[in-house]
PyMOL Python script that loads the backbone (N, CA, C, O; Angstrom):
from pymol import cmd

cmd.read_pdbstr("""\
ATOM      1  N   UNK A   1     -16.157-220.385 129.183  1.00  0.00           N
ATOM      2  CA  UNK A   1     -15.800-219.019 128.837  1.00  0.00           C
ATOM      3  C   UNK A   1     -14.885-218.473 129.938  1.00  0.00           C
ATOM      4  O   UNK A   1     -15.172-218.636 131.124  1.00  0.00           O
ATOM      5  N   UNK A   2     -13.793-217.831 129.546  1.00  0.00           N
ATOM      6  CA  UNK A   2     -12.837-217.306 130.512  1.00  0.00           C
ATOM      7  C   UNK A   2     -13.383-216.055 131.208  1.00  0.00           C
ATOM      8  O   UNK A   2     -14.348-215.444 130.749  1.00  0.00           O
ATOM      9  N   UNK A   3     -12.751-215.692 132.316  1.00  0.00           N
ATOM     10  CA  UNK A   3     -13.154-214.485 133.045  1.00  0.00           C
ATOM     11  C   UNK A   3     -13.062-213.259 132.139  1.00  0.00           C
ATOM     12  O   UNK A   3     -13.946-212.402 132.154  1.00  0.00           O
ATOM     13  N   UNK A   4     -11.990-213.178 131.353  1.00  0.00           N
ATOM     14  CA  UNK A   4     -11.818-212.042 130.451  1.00  0.00           C
ATOM     15  C   UNK A   4     -12.944-211.999 129.417  1.00  0.00           C
ATOM     16  O   UNK A   4     -13.506-210.934 129.163  1.00  0.00           O
ATOM     17  N   UNK A   5     -13.273-213.126 128.830  1.00  0.00           N
ATOM     18  CA  UNK A   5     -14.360-213.171 127.847  1.00  0.00           C
ATOM     19  C   UNK A   5     -15.684-212.736 128.466  1.00  0.00           C
ATOM     20  O   UNK A   5     -16.448-212.001 127.839  1.00  0.00           O
ATOM     21  N   UNK A   6     -15.963-213.179 129.686  1.00  0.00           N
ATOM     22  CA  UNK A   6     -17.205-212.803 130.368  1.00  0.00           C
ATOM     23  C   UNK A   6     -17.251-211.300 130.621  1.00  0.00           C
ATOM     24  O   UNK A   6     -18.298-210.672 130.458  1.00  0.00           O
ATOM     25  N   UNK A   7     -16.122-210.725 131.018  1.00  0.00           N
ATOM     26  CA  UNK A   7     -16.075-209.281 131.261  1.00  0.00           C
ATOM     27  C   UNK A   7     -16.296-208.497 129.974  1.00  0.00           C
ATOM     28  O   UNK A   7     -17.007-207.492 129.976  1.00  0.00           O
ATOM     29  N   UNK A   8     -15.693-208.947 128.876  1.00  0.00           N
ATOM     30  CA  UNK A   8     -15.881-208.268 127.592  1.00  0.00           C
ATOM     31  C   UNK A   8     -17.357-208.303 127.219  1.00  0.00           C
ATOM     32  O   UNK A   8     -17.916-207.278 126.829  1.00  0.00           O
ATOM     33  N   UNK A   9     -17.989-209.451 127.332  1.00  0.00           N
ATOM     34  CA  UNK A   9     -19.418-209.555 127.014  1.00  0.00           C
ATOM     35  C   UNK A   9     -20.238-208.630 127.901  1.00  0.00           C
ATOM     36  O   UNK A   9     -21.187-208.004 127.428  1.00  0.00           O
ATOM     37  N   UNK A  10     -19.890-208.534 129.167  1.00  0.00           N
ATOM     38  CA  UNK A  10     -20.603-207.657 130.094  1.00  0.00           C
ATOM     39  C   UNK A  10     -20.445-206.191 129.683  1.00  0.00           C
ATOM     40  O   UNK A  10     -21.415-205.434 129.724  1.00  0.00           O
ATOM     41  N   UNK A  11     -19.247-205.789 129.293  1.00  0.00           N
ATOM     42  CA  UNK A  11     -19.006-204.411 128.858  1.00  0.00           C
ATOM     43  C   UNK A  11     -19.772-204.086 127.585  1.00  0.00           C
ATOM     44  O   UNK A  11     -20.235-202.959 127.412  1.00  0.00           O
ATOM     45  N   UNK A  12     -19.910-205.042 126.709  1.00  0.00           N
ATOM     46  CA  UNK A  12     -20.575-204.804 125.433  1.00  0.00           C
ATOM     47  C   UNK A  12     -22.085-204.611 125.574  1.00  0.00           C
ATOM     48  O   UNK A  12     -22.743-204.271 124.590  1.00  0.00           O
ATOM     49  N   UNK A  13     -22.640-204.810 126.735  1.00  0.00           N
ATOM     50  CA  UNK A  13     -24.071-204.612 126.952  1.00  0.00           C
ATOM     51  C   UNK A  13     -24.444-203.133 126.983  1.00  0.00           C
ATOM     52  O   UNK A  13     -25.623-202.800 127.104  1.00  0.00           O
ATOM     53  N   UNK A  14     -23.461-202.243 126.874  1.00  0.00           N
ATOM     54  CA  UNK A  14     -23.645-200.793 126.801  1.00  0.00           C
ATOM     55  C   UNK A  14     -24.047-200.146 128.126  1.00  0.00           C
ATOM     56  O   UNK A  14     -23.739-198.975 128.346  1.00  0.00           O
ATOM     57  N   UNK A  15     -24.709-200.856 128.991  1.00  0.00           N
ATOM     58  CA  UNK A  15     -25.023-200.338 130.325  1.00  0.00           C
ATOM     59  C   UNK A  15     -24.609-201.386 131.352  1.00  0.00           C
ATOM     60  O   UNK A  15     -25.421-201.842 132.157  1.00  0.00           O
ATOM     61  N   UNK A  16     -23.353-201.751 131.309  1.00  0.00           N
ATOM     62  CA  UNK A  16     -22.928-202.836 132.187  1.00  0.00           C
ATOM     63  C   UNK A  16     -22.885-202.407 133.647  1.00  0.00           C
ATOM     64  O   UNK A  16     -22.629-201.247 133.969  1.00  0.00           O
ATOM     65  N   UNK A  17     -23.138-203.356 134.499  1.00  0.00           N
ATOM     66  CA  UNK A  17     -22.952-203.144 135.924  1.00  0.00           C
ATOM     67  C   UNK A  17     -21.713-203.944 136.291  1.00  0.00           C
ATOM     68  O   UNK A  17     -21.753-205.169 136.404  1.00  0.00           O
ATOM     69  N   UNK A  18     -20.620-203.229 136.472  1.00  0.00           N
ATOM     70  CA  UNK A  18     -19.355-203.891 136.776  1.00  0.00           C
ATOM     71  C   UNK A  18     -18.734-203.237 138.000  1.00  0.00           C
ATOM     72  O   UNK A  18     -18.973-202.068 138.301  1.00  0.00           O
ATOM     73  N   UNK A  19     -17.939-204.020 138.685  1.00  0.00           N
ATOM     74  CA  UNK A  19     -17.194-203.504 139.836  1.00  0.00           C
ATOM     75  C   UNK A  19     -15.893-202.884 139.335  1.00  0.00           C
ATOM     76  O   UNK A  19     -15.398-203.233 138.264  1.00  0.00           O
ATOM     77  N   UNK A  20     -15.353-201.970 140.116  1.00  0.00           N
ATOM     78  CA  UNK A  20     -14.094-201.353 139.726  1.00  0.00           C
ATOM     79  C   UNK A  20     -13.002-202.403 139.561  1.00  0.00           C
ATOM     80  O   UNK A  20     -12.168-202.285 138.663  1.00  0.00           O
ATOM     81  N   UNK A  21     -12.991-203.414 140.401  1.00  0.00           N
ATOM     82  CA  UNK A  21     -11.971-204.457 140.292  1.00  0.00           C
ATOM     83  C   UNK A  21     -12.053-205.166 138.937  1.00  0.00           C
ATOM     84  O   UNK A  21     -11.028-205.582 138.395  1.00  0.00           O
ATOM     85  N   UNK A  22     -13.269-205.308 138.384  1.00  0.00           N
ATOM     86  CA  UNK A  22     -13.414-205.904 137.053  1.00  0.00           C
ATOM     87  C   UNK A  22     -12.851-204.979 135.982  1.00  0.00           C
ATOM     88  O   UNK A  22     -12.214-205.431 135.031  1.00  0.00           O
ATOM     89  N   UNK A  23     -13.091-203.684 136.143  1.00  0.00           N
ATOM     90  CA  UNK A  23     -12.538-202.706 135.198  1.00  0.00           C
ATOM     91  C   UNK A  23     -11.015-202.756 135.245  1.00  0.00           C
ATOM     92  O   UNK A  23     -10.357-202.794 134.206  1.00  0.00           O
ATOM     93  N   UNK A  24     -10.465-202.757 136.440  1.00  0.00           N
ATOM     94  CA  UNK A  24      -9.012-202.823 136.589  1.00  0.00           C
ATOM     95  C   UNK A  24      -8.469-204.109 135.953  1.00  0.00           C
ATOM     96  O   UNK A  24      -7.459-204.065 135.250  1.00  0.00           O
ATOM     97  N   UNK A  25      -9.119-205.242 136.189  1.00  0.00           N
ATOM     98  CA  UNK A  25      -8.690-206.527 135.626  1.00  0.00           C
ATOM     99  C   UNK A  25      -8.679-206.468 134.101  1.00  0.00           C
ATOM    100  O   UNK A  25      -7.724-206.911 133.462  1.00  0.00           O
ATOM    101  N   UNK A  26      -9.741-205.919 133.528  1.00  0.00           N
ATOM    102  CA  UNK A  26      -9.849-205.824 132.070  1.00  0.00           C
ATOM    103  C   UNK A  26      -8.737-204.954 131.498  1.00  0.00           C
ATOM    104  O   UNK A  26      -8.079-205.341 130.532  1.00  0.00           O
ATOM    105  N   UNK A  27      -8.525-203.787 132.085  1.00  0.00           N
ATOM    106  CA  UNK A  27      -7.484-202.893 131.587  1.00  0.00           C
ATOM    107  C   UNK A  27      -6.098-203.527 131.713  1.00  0.00           C
ATOM    108  O   UNK A  27      -5.287-203.428 130.793  1.00  0.00           O
ATOM    109  N   UNK A  28      -5.825-204.173 132.841  1.00  0.00           N
ATOM    110  CA  UNK A  28      -4.526-204.816 133.021  1.00  0.00           C
ATOM    111  C   UNK A  28      -4.338-205.954 132.020  1.00  0.00           C
ATOM    112  O   UNK A  28      -3.224-206.193 131.555  1.00  0.00           O
ATOM    113  N   UNK A  29      -5.422-206.657 131.687  1.00  0.00           N
ATOM    114  CA  UNK A  29      -5.340-207.741 130.703  1.00  0.00           C
ATOM    115  C   UNK A  29      -4.953-207.210 129.325  1.00  0.00           C
ATOM    116  O   UNK A  29      -4.387-207.939 128.510  1.00  0.00           O
ATOM    117  N   UNK A  30      -5.260-205.934 129.068  1.00  0.00           N
ATOM    118  CA  UNK A  30      -4.922-205.311 127.785  1.00  0.00           C
ATOM    119  C   UNK A  30      -3.673-204.429 127.908  1.00  0.00           C
ATOM    120  O   UNK A  30      -3.429-203.586 127.045  1.00  0.00           O
ATOM    121  N   UNK A  31      -2.889-204.612 128.961  1.00  0.00           N
ATOM    122  CA  UNK A  31      -1.595-203.962 129.082  1.00  0.00           C
ATOM    123  C   UNK A  31      -1.575-202.604 129.744  1.00  0.00           C
ATOM    124  O   UNK A  31      -0.572-201.896 129.644  1.00  0.00           O
ATOM    125  N   UNK A  32      -2.643-202.211 130.418  1.00  0.00           N
ATOM    126  CA  UNK A  32      -2.681-200.917 131.093  1.00  0.00           C
ATOM    127  C   UNK A  32      -2.250-201.055 132.542  1.00  0.00           C
ATOM    128  O   UNK A  32      -2.446-202.098 133.167  1.00  0.00           O
ATOM    129  N   UNK A  33      -1.659-199.986 133.070  1.00  0.00           N
ATOM    130  CA  UNK A  33      -1.274-199.920 134.474  1.00  0.00           C
ATOM    131  C   UNK A  33      -1.897-198.673 135.071  1.00  0.00           C
ATOM    132  O   UNK A  33      -1.998-197.637 134.415  1.00  0.00           O
ATOM    133  N   UNK A  34      -2.314-198.786 136.329  1.00  0.00           N
ATOM    134  CA  UNK A  34      -2.884-197.622 137.000  1.00  0.00           C
ATOM    135  C   UNK A  34      -1.758-196.644 137.329  1.00  0.00           C
ATOM    136  O   UNK A  34      -0.761-197.020 137.946  1.00  0.00           O
ATOM    137  N   UNK A  35      -1.923-195.391 136.915  1.00  0.00           N
ATOM    138  CA  UNK A  35      -0.881-194.389 137.125  1.00  0.00           C
ATOM    139  C   UNK A  35      -1.264-193.359 138.168  1.00  0.00           C
ATOM    140  O   UNK A  35      -0.401-192.702 138.749  1.00  0.00           O
ATOM    141  N   UNK A  36      -2.564-193.218 138.405  1.00  0.00           N
ATOM    142  CA  UNK A  36      -2.997-192.208 139.358  1.00  0.00           C
ATOM    143  C   UNK A  36      -4.362-192.581 139.902  1.00  0.00           C
ATOM    144  O   UNK A  36      -5.217-193.093 139.180  1.00  0.00           O
ATOM    145  N   UNK A  37      -4.551-192.318 141.176  1.00  0.00           N
ATOM    146  CA  UNK A  37      -5.835-192.565 141.806  1.00  0.00           C
ATOM    147  C   UNK A  37      -6.098-191.433 142.781  1.00  0.00           C
ATOM    148  O   UNK A  37      -5.313-191.186 143.696  1.00  0.00           O
ATOM    149  N   UNK A  38      -7.216-190.748 142.571  1.00  0.00           N
ATOM    150  CA  UNK A  38      -7.587-189.668 143.472  1.00  0.00           C
ATOM    151  C   UNK A  38      -9.106-189.670 143.584  1.00  0.00           C
ATOM    152  O   UNK A  38      -9.809-189.377 142.617  1.00  0.00           O
ATOM    153  N   UNK A  39      -9.599-189.995 144.751  1.00  0.00           N
ATOM    154  CA  UNK A  39     -11.040-190.082 144.927  1.00  0.00           C
ATOM    155  C   UNK A  39     -11.617-191.171 144.055  1.00  0.00           C
ATOM    156  O   UNK A  39     -11.162-192.314 144.104  1.00  0.00           O
ATOM    157  N   UNK A  40     -12.618-190.832 143.254  1.00  0.00           N
ATOM    158  CA  UNK A  40     -13.257-191.824 142.399  1.00  0.00           C
ATOM    159  C   UNK A  40     -12.648-191.868 140.997  1.00  0.00           C
ATOM    160  O   UNK A  40     -13.120-192.622 140.145  1.00  0.00           O
ATOM    161  N   UNK A  41     -11.616-191.077 140.749  1.00  0.00           N
ATOM    162  CA  UNK A  41     -10.971-191.051 139.437  1.00  0.00           C
ATOM    163  C   UNK A  41      -9.718-191.921 139.458  1.00  0.00           C
ATOM    164  O   UNK A  41      -8.832-191.747 140.296  1.00  0.00           O
ATOM    165  N   UNK A  42      -9.668-192.847 138.529  1.00  0.00           N
ATOM    166  CA  UNK A  42      -8.510-193.726 138.399  1.00  0.00           C
ATOM    167  C   UNK A  42      -8.002-193.604 136.968  1.00  0.00           C
ATOM    168  O   UNK A  42      -8.744-193.827 136.012  1.00  0.00           O
ATOM    169  N   UNK A  43      -6.749-193.253 136.839  1.00  0.00           N
ATOM    170  CA  UNK A  43      -6.155-193.086 135.517  1.00  0.00           C
ATOM    171  C   UNK A  43      -5.230-194.259 135.222  1.00  0.00           C
ATOM    172  O   UNK A  43      -4.499-194.733 136.092  1.00  0.00           O
ATOM    173  N   UNK A  44      -5.278-194.714 133.977  1.00  0.00           N
ATOM    174  CA  UNK A  44      -4.464-195.834 133.515  1.00  0.00           C
ATOM    175  C   UNK A  44      -3.727-195.414 132.258  1.00  0.00           C
ATOM    176  O   UNK A  44      -4.178-194.537 131.521  1.00  0.00           O
ATOM    177  N   UNK A  45      -2.573-196.058 132.018  1.00  0.00           N
ATOM    178  CA  UNK A  45      -1.785-195.800 130.810  1.00  0.00           C
ATOM    179  C   UNK A  45      -1.168-197.112 130.354  1.00  0.00           C
ATOM    180  O   UNK A  45      -0.821-197.971 131.165  1.00  0.00           O
ATOM    181  N   UNK A  46      -1.035-197.251 129.015  1.00  0.00           N
ATOM    182  CA  UNK A  46      -0.374-198.443 128.493  1.00  0.00           C
ATOM    183  C   UNK A  46       0.998-198.071 127.938  1.00  0.00           C
ATOM    184  O   UNK A  46       1.396-196.906 127.980  1.00  0.00           O
ATOM    185  N   UNK A  47       1.716-199.061 127.421  1.00  0.00           N
ATOM    186  CA  UNK A  47       3.081-198.842 126.933  1.00  0.00           C
ATOM    187  C   UNK A  47       3.134-197.960 125.694  1.00  0.00           C
ATOM    188  O   UNK A  47       4.196-197.435 125.361  1.00  0.00           O
ATOM    189  N   UNK A  48       2.001-197.786 125.000  1.00  0.00           N
ATOM    190  CA  UNK A  48       1.937-196.914 123.829  1.00  0.00           C
ATOM    191  C   UNK A  48       1.601-195.476 124.213  1.00  0.00           C
ATOM    192  O   UNK A  48       1.512-194.602 123.351  1.00  0.00           O
ATOM    193  N   UNK A  49       1.416-195.234 125.508  1.00  0.00           N
ATOM    194  CA  UNK A  49       1.102-193.894 125.976  1.00  0.00           C
ATOM    195  C   UNK A  49      -0.374-193.565 125.984  1.00  0.00           C
ATOM    196  O   UNK A  49      -0.753-192.441 126.314  1.00  0.00           O
ATOM    197  N   UNK A  50      -1.229-194.539 125.621  1.00  0.00           N
ATOM    198  CA  UNK A  50      -2.670-194.285 125.658  1.00  0.00           C
ATOM    199  C   UNK A  50      -3.121-194.178 127.109  1.00  0.00           C
ATOM    200  O   UNK A  50      -2.709-194.966 127.961  1.00  0.00           O
ATOM    201  N   UNK A  51      -3.969-193.198 127.376  1.00  0.00           N
ATOM    202  CA  UNK A  51      -4.472-192.968 128.729  1.00  0.00           C
ATOM    203  C   UNK A  51      -5.973-193.173 128.760  1.00  0.00           C
ATOM    204  O   UNK A  51      -6.664-192.948 127.767  1.00  0.00           O
ATOM    205  N   UNK A  52      -6.465-193.597 129.900  1.00  0.00           N
ATOM    206  CA  UNK A  52      -7.909-193.728 130.083  1.00  0.00           C
ATOM    207  C   UNK A  52      -8.247-193.431 131.539  1.00  0.00           C
ATOM    208  O   UNK A  52      -7.575-193.876 132.469  1.00  0.00           O
ATOM    209  N   UNK A  53      -9.317-192.661 131.695  1.00  0.00           N
ATOM    210  CA  UNK A  53      -9.930-192.492 132.998  1.00  0.00           C
ATOM    211  C   UNK A  53     -11.186-193.341 132.932  1.00  0.00           C
ATOM    212  O   UNK A  53     -11.888-193.331 131.920  1.00  0.00           O
ATOM    213  N   UNK A  54     -11.474-194.063 133.976  1.00  0.00           N
ATOM    214  CA  UNK A  54     -12.483-195.105 133.928  1.00  0.00           C
ATOM    215  C   UNK A  54     -13.882-194.578 133.613  1.00  0.00           C
ATOM    216  O   UNK A  54     -14.566-194.002 134.459  1.00  0.00           O
ATOM    217  N   UNK A  55     -14.274-194.802 132.353  1.00  0.00           N
ATOM    218  CA  UNK A  55     -15.635-194.606 131.854  1.00  0.00           C
ATOM    219  C   UNK A  55     -15.874-195.781 130.918  1.00  0.00           C
ATOM    220  O   UNK A  55     -15.099-195.987 129.984  1.00  0.00           O
ATOM    221  N   UNK A  56     -16.929-196.557 131.145  1.00  0.00           N
ATOM    222  CA  UNK A  56     -17.126-197.816 130.439  1.00  0.00           C
ATOM    223  C   UNK A  56     -17.138-197.657 128.923  1.00  0.00           C
ATOM    224  O   UNK A  56     -16.450-198.412 128.237  1.00  0.00           O
ATOM    225  N   UNK A  57     -17.884-196.718 128.378  1.00  0.00           N
ATOM    226  CA  UNK A  57     -17.949-196.577 126.919  1.00  0.00           C
ATOM    227  C   UNK A  57     -16.577-196.262 126.337  1.00  0.00           C
ATOM    228  O   UNK A  57     -16.225-196.752 125.264  1.00  0.00           O
ATOM    229  N   UNK A  58     -15.813-195.453 127.038  1.00  0.00           N
ATOM    230  CA  UNK A  58     -14.474-195.128 126.565  1.00  0.00           C
ATOM    231  C   UNK A  58     -13.596-196.380 126.544  1.00  0.00           C
ATOM    232  O   UNK A  58     -12.773-196.536 125.642  1.00  0.00           O
ATOM    233  N   UNK A  59     -13.757-197.264 127.513  1.00  0.00           N
ATOM    234  CA  UNK A  59     -12.976-198.494 127.557  1.00  0.00           C
ATOM    235  C   UNK A  59     -13.341-199.393 126.377  1.00  0.00           C
ATOM    236  O   UNK A  59     -12.460-199.979 125.749  1.00  0.00           O
ATOM    237  N   UNK A  60     -14.642-199.504 126.073  1.00  0.00           N
ATOM    238  CA  UNK A  60     -15.082-200.325 124.946  1.00  0.00           C
ATOM    239  C   UNK A  60     -14.437-199.847 123.658  1.00  0.00           C
ATOM    240  O   UNK A  60     -13.930-200.650 122.875  1.00  0.00           O
ATOM    241  N   UNK A  61     -14.455-198.532 123.439  1.00  0.00           N
ATOM    242  CA  UNK A  61     -13.910-197.973 122.208  1.00  0.00           C
ATOM    243  C   UNK A  61     -12.388-198.041 122.167  1.00  0.00           C
ATOM    244  O   UNK A  61     -11.813-198.406 121.142  1.00  0.00           O
ATOM    245  N   UNK A  62     -11.737-197.695 123.262  1.00  0.00           N
ATOM    246  CA  UNK A  62     -10.278-197.671 123.299  1.00  0.00           C
ATOM    247  C   UNK A  62      -9.674-199.055 123.055  1.00  0.00           C
ATOM    248  O   UNK A  62      -8.702-199.190 122.312  1.00  0.00           O
ATOM    249  N   UNK A  63     -10.250-200.074 123.678  1.00  0.00           N
ATOM    250  CA  UNK A  63      -9.717-201.422 123.545  1.00  0.00           C
ATOM    251  C   UNK A  63     -10.328-202.182 122.376  1.00  0.00           C
ATOM    252  O   UNK A  63      -9.962-203.328 122.116  1.00  0.00           O
ATOM    253  N   UNK A  64     -11.261-201.544 121.669  1.00  0.00           N
ATOM    254  CA  UNK A  64     -11.925-202.162 120.528  1.00  0.00           C
ATOM    255  C   UNK A  64     -12.498-203.525 120.906  1.00  0.00           C
ATOM    256  O   UNK A  64     -12.271-204.522 120.221  1.00  0.00           O
ATOM    257  N   UNK A  65     -13.243-203.547 122.009  1.00  0.00           N
ATOM    258  CA  UNK A  65     -13.751-204.800 122.552  1.00  0.00           C
ATOM    259  C   UNK A  65     -14.734-205.499 121.615  1.00  0.00           C
ATOM    260  O   UNK A  65     -14.783-206.729 121.589  1.00  0.00           O
ATOM    261  N   UNK A  66     -15.511-204.750 120.854  1.00  0.00           N
ATOM    262  CA  UNK A  66     -16.451-205.399 119.939  1.00  0.00           C
ATOM    263  C   UNK A  66     -15.711-206.249 118.914  1.00  0.00           C
ATOM    264  O   UNK A  66     -16.104-207.385 118.646  1.00  0.00           O
ATOM    265  N   UNK A  67     -14.653-205.710 118.347  1.00  0.00           N
ATOM    266  CA  UNK A  67     -13.864-206.465 117.373  1.00  0.00           C
ATOM    267  C   UNK A  67     -13.143-207.619 118.052  1.00  0.00           C
ATOM    268  O   UNK A  67     -13.100-208.727 117.517  1.00  0.00           O
ATOM    269  N   UNK A  68     -12.579-207.366 119.225  1.00  0.00           N
ATOM    270  CA  UNK A  68     -11.848-208.401 119.963  1.00  0.00           C
ATOM    271  C   UNK A  68     -12.775-209.564 120.289  1.00  0.00           C
ATOM    272  O   UNK A  68     -12.390-210.724 120.145  1.00  0.00           O
ATOM    273  N   UNK A  69     -13.987-209.263 120.726  1.00  0.00           N
ATOM    274  CA  UNK A  69     -14.952-210.298 121.083  1.00  0.00           C
ATOM    275  C   UNK A  69     -15.308-211.141 119.867  1.00  0.00           C
ATOM    276  O   UNK A  69     -15.432-212.360 119.983  1.00  0.00           O
ATOM    277  N   UNK A  70     -15.472-210.525 118.715  1.00  0.00           N
ATOM    278  CA  UNK A  70     -15.814-211.250 117.486  1.00  0.00           C
ATOM    279  C   UNK A  70     -14.662-212.110 116.985  1.00  0.00           C
ATOM    280  O   UNK A  70     -14.891-213.153 116.373  1.00  0.00           O
ATOM    281  N   UNK A  71     -13.428-211.686 117.238  1.00  0.00           N
ATOM    282  CA  UNK A  71     -12.257-212.436 116.785  1.00  0.00           C
ATOM    283  C   UNK A  71     -11.926-213.601 117.699  1.00  0.00           C
ATOM    284  O   UNK A  71     -11.257-214.546 117.282  1.00  0.00           O
ATOM    285  N   UNK A  72     -12.383-213.544 118.933  1.00  0.00           N
ATOM    286  CA  UNK A  72     -12.044-214.570 119.913  1.00  0.00           C
ATOM    287  C   UNK A  72     -12.917-215.795 119.683  1.00  0.00           C
ATOM    288  O   UNK A  72     -14.006-215.905 120.246  1.00  0.00           O
ATOM    289  N   UNK A  73     -12.437-216.708 118.860  1.00  0.00           N
ATOM    290  CA  UNK A  73     -13.204-217.910 118.533  1.00  0.00           C
ATOM    291  C   UNK A  73     -12.622-219.143 119.171  1.00  0.00           C
ATOM    292  O   UNK A  73     -12.994-220.264 118.824  1.00  0.00           O
ATOM    293  N   UNK A  74     -11.697-218.942 120.115  1.00  0.00           N
ATOM    294  CA  UNK A  74     -11.065-220.068 120.783  1.00  0.00           C
ATOM    295  C   UNK A  74     -12.113-220.851 121.556  1.00  0.00           C
ATOM    296  O   UNK A  74     -12.855-220.263 122.343  1.00  0.00           O
ATOM    297  N   UNK A  75     -12.195-222.159 121.356  1.00  0.00           N
ATOM    298  CA  UNK A  75     -13.193-222.940 122.068  1.00  0.00           C
ATOM    299  C   UNK A  75     -12.902-222.991 123.557  1.00  0.00           C
ATOM    300  O   UNK A  75     -11.749-222.937 123.985  1.00  0.00           O
ATOM    301  N   UNK A  76     -13.951-223.095 124.326  1.00  0.00           N
ATOM    302  CA  UNK A  76     -13.829-223.161 125.784  1.00  0.00           C
ATOM    303  C   UNK A  76     -13.185-224.484 126.169  1.00  0.00           C
ATOM    304  O   UNK A  76     -13.523-225.536 125.626  1.00  0.00           O
ATOM    305  N   UNK A  77     -12.239-224.416 127.127  1.00  0.00           N
ATOM    306  CA  UNK A  77     -11.590-225.639 127.584  1.00  0.00           C
ATOM    307  C   UNK A  77     -12.555-226.420 128.442  1.00  0.00           C
ATOM    308  O   UNK A  77     -13.307-225.849 129.232  1.00  0.00           O
ATOM    309  N   UNK A  78     -12.531-227.730 128.281  1.00  0.00           N
ATOM    310  CA  UNK A  78     -13.394-228.586 129.069  1.00  0.00           C
ATOM    311  C   UNK A  78     -12.561-229.409 130.023  1.00  0.00           C
ATOM    312  O   UNK A  78     -11.471-229.865 129.677  1.00  0.00           O
ATOM    313  N   UNK A  79     -13.085-229.601 131.246  1.00  0.00           N
ATOM    314  CA  UNK A  79     -12.389-230.410 132.241  1.00  0.00           C
ATOM    315  C   UNK A  79     -12.555-231.886 131.916  1.00  0.00           C
ATOM    316  O   UNK A  79     -13.580-232.309 131.383  1.00  0.00           O
ATOM    317  N   UNK A  80     -11.521-232.667 132.250  1.00  0.00           N
ATOM    318  CA  UNK A  80     -11.609-234.118 132.020  1.00  0.00           C
ATOM    319  C   UNK A  80     -12.456-234.793 133.046  1.00  0.00           C
ATOM    320  O   UNK A  80     -12.633-236.010 132.997  1.00  0.00           O
TER     321      UNK A  80
END
""", "prot")
cmd.dss("prot")
cmd.show_as("cartoon", "prot")
cmd.util.cbc("prot")
cmd.orient("prot")
């Protein structure tokens, strides 16, 4: 399972314990860039103009992670 897949599964637990760096990684993987940081508030925006301030439930809904997780049926790569 890829790092992105593991993070999505962690977010879908509804009460995930994640580090900010994981949140940033997830948002960047879905095309978001950090536009503002002040104290504990970090704002992100994507090319469509969607904005998010880091709140886990909002990230799940905005990125439609439940649907994305269900659609991701790519088999895990195995090492030789």
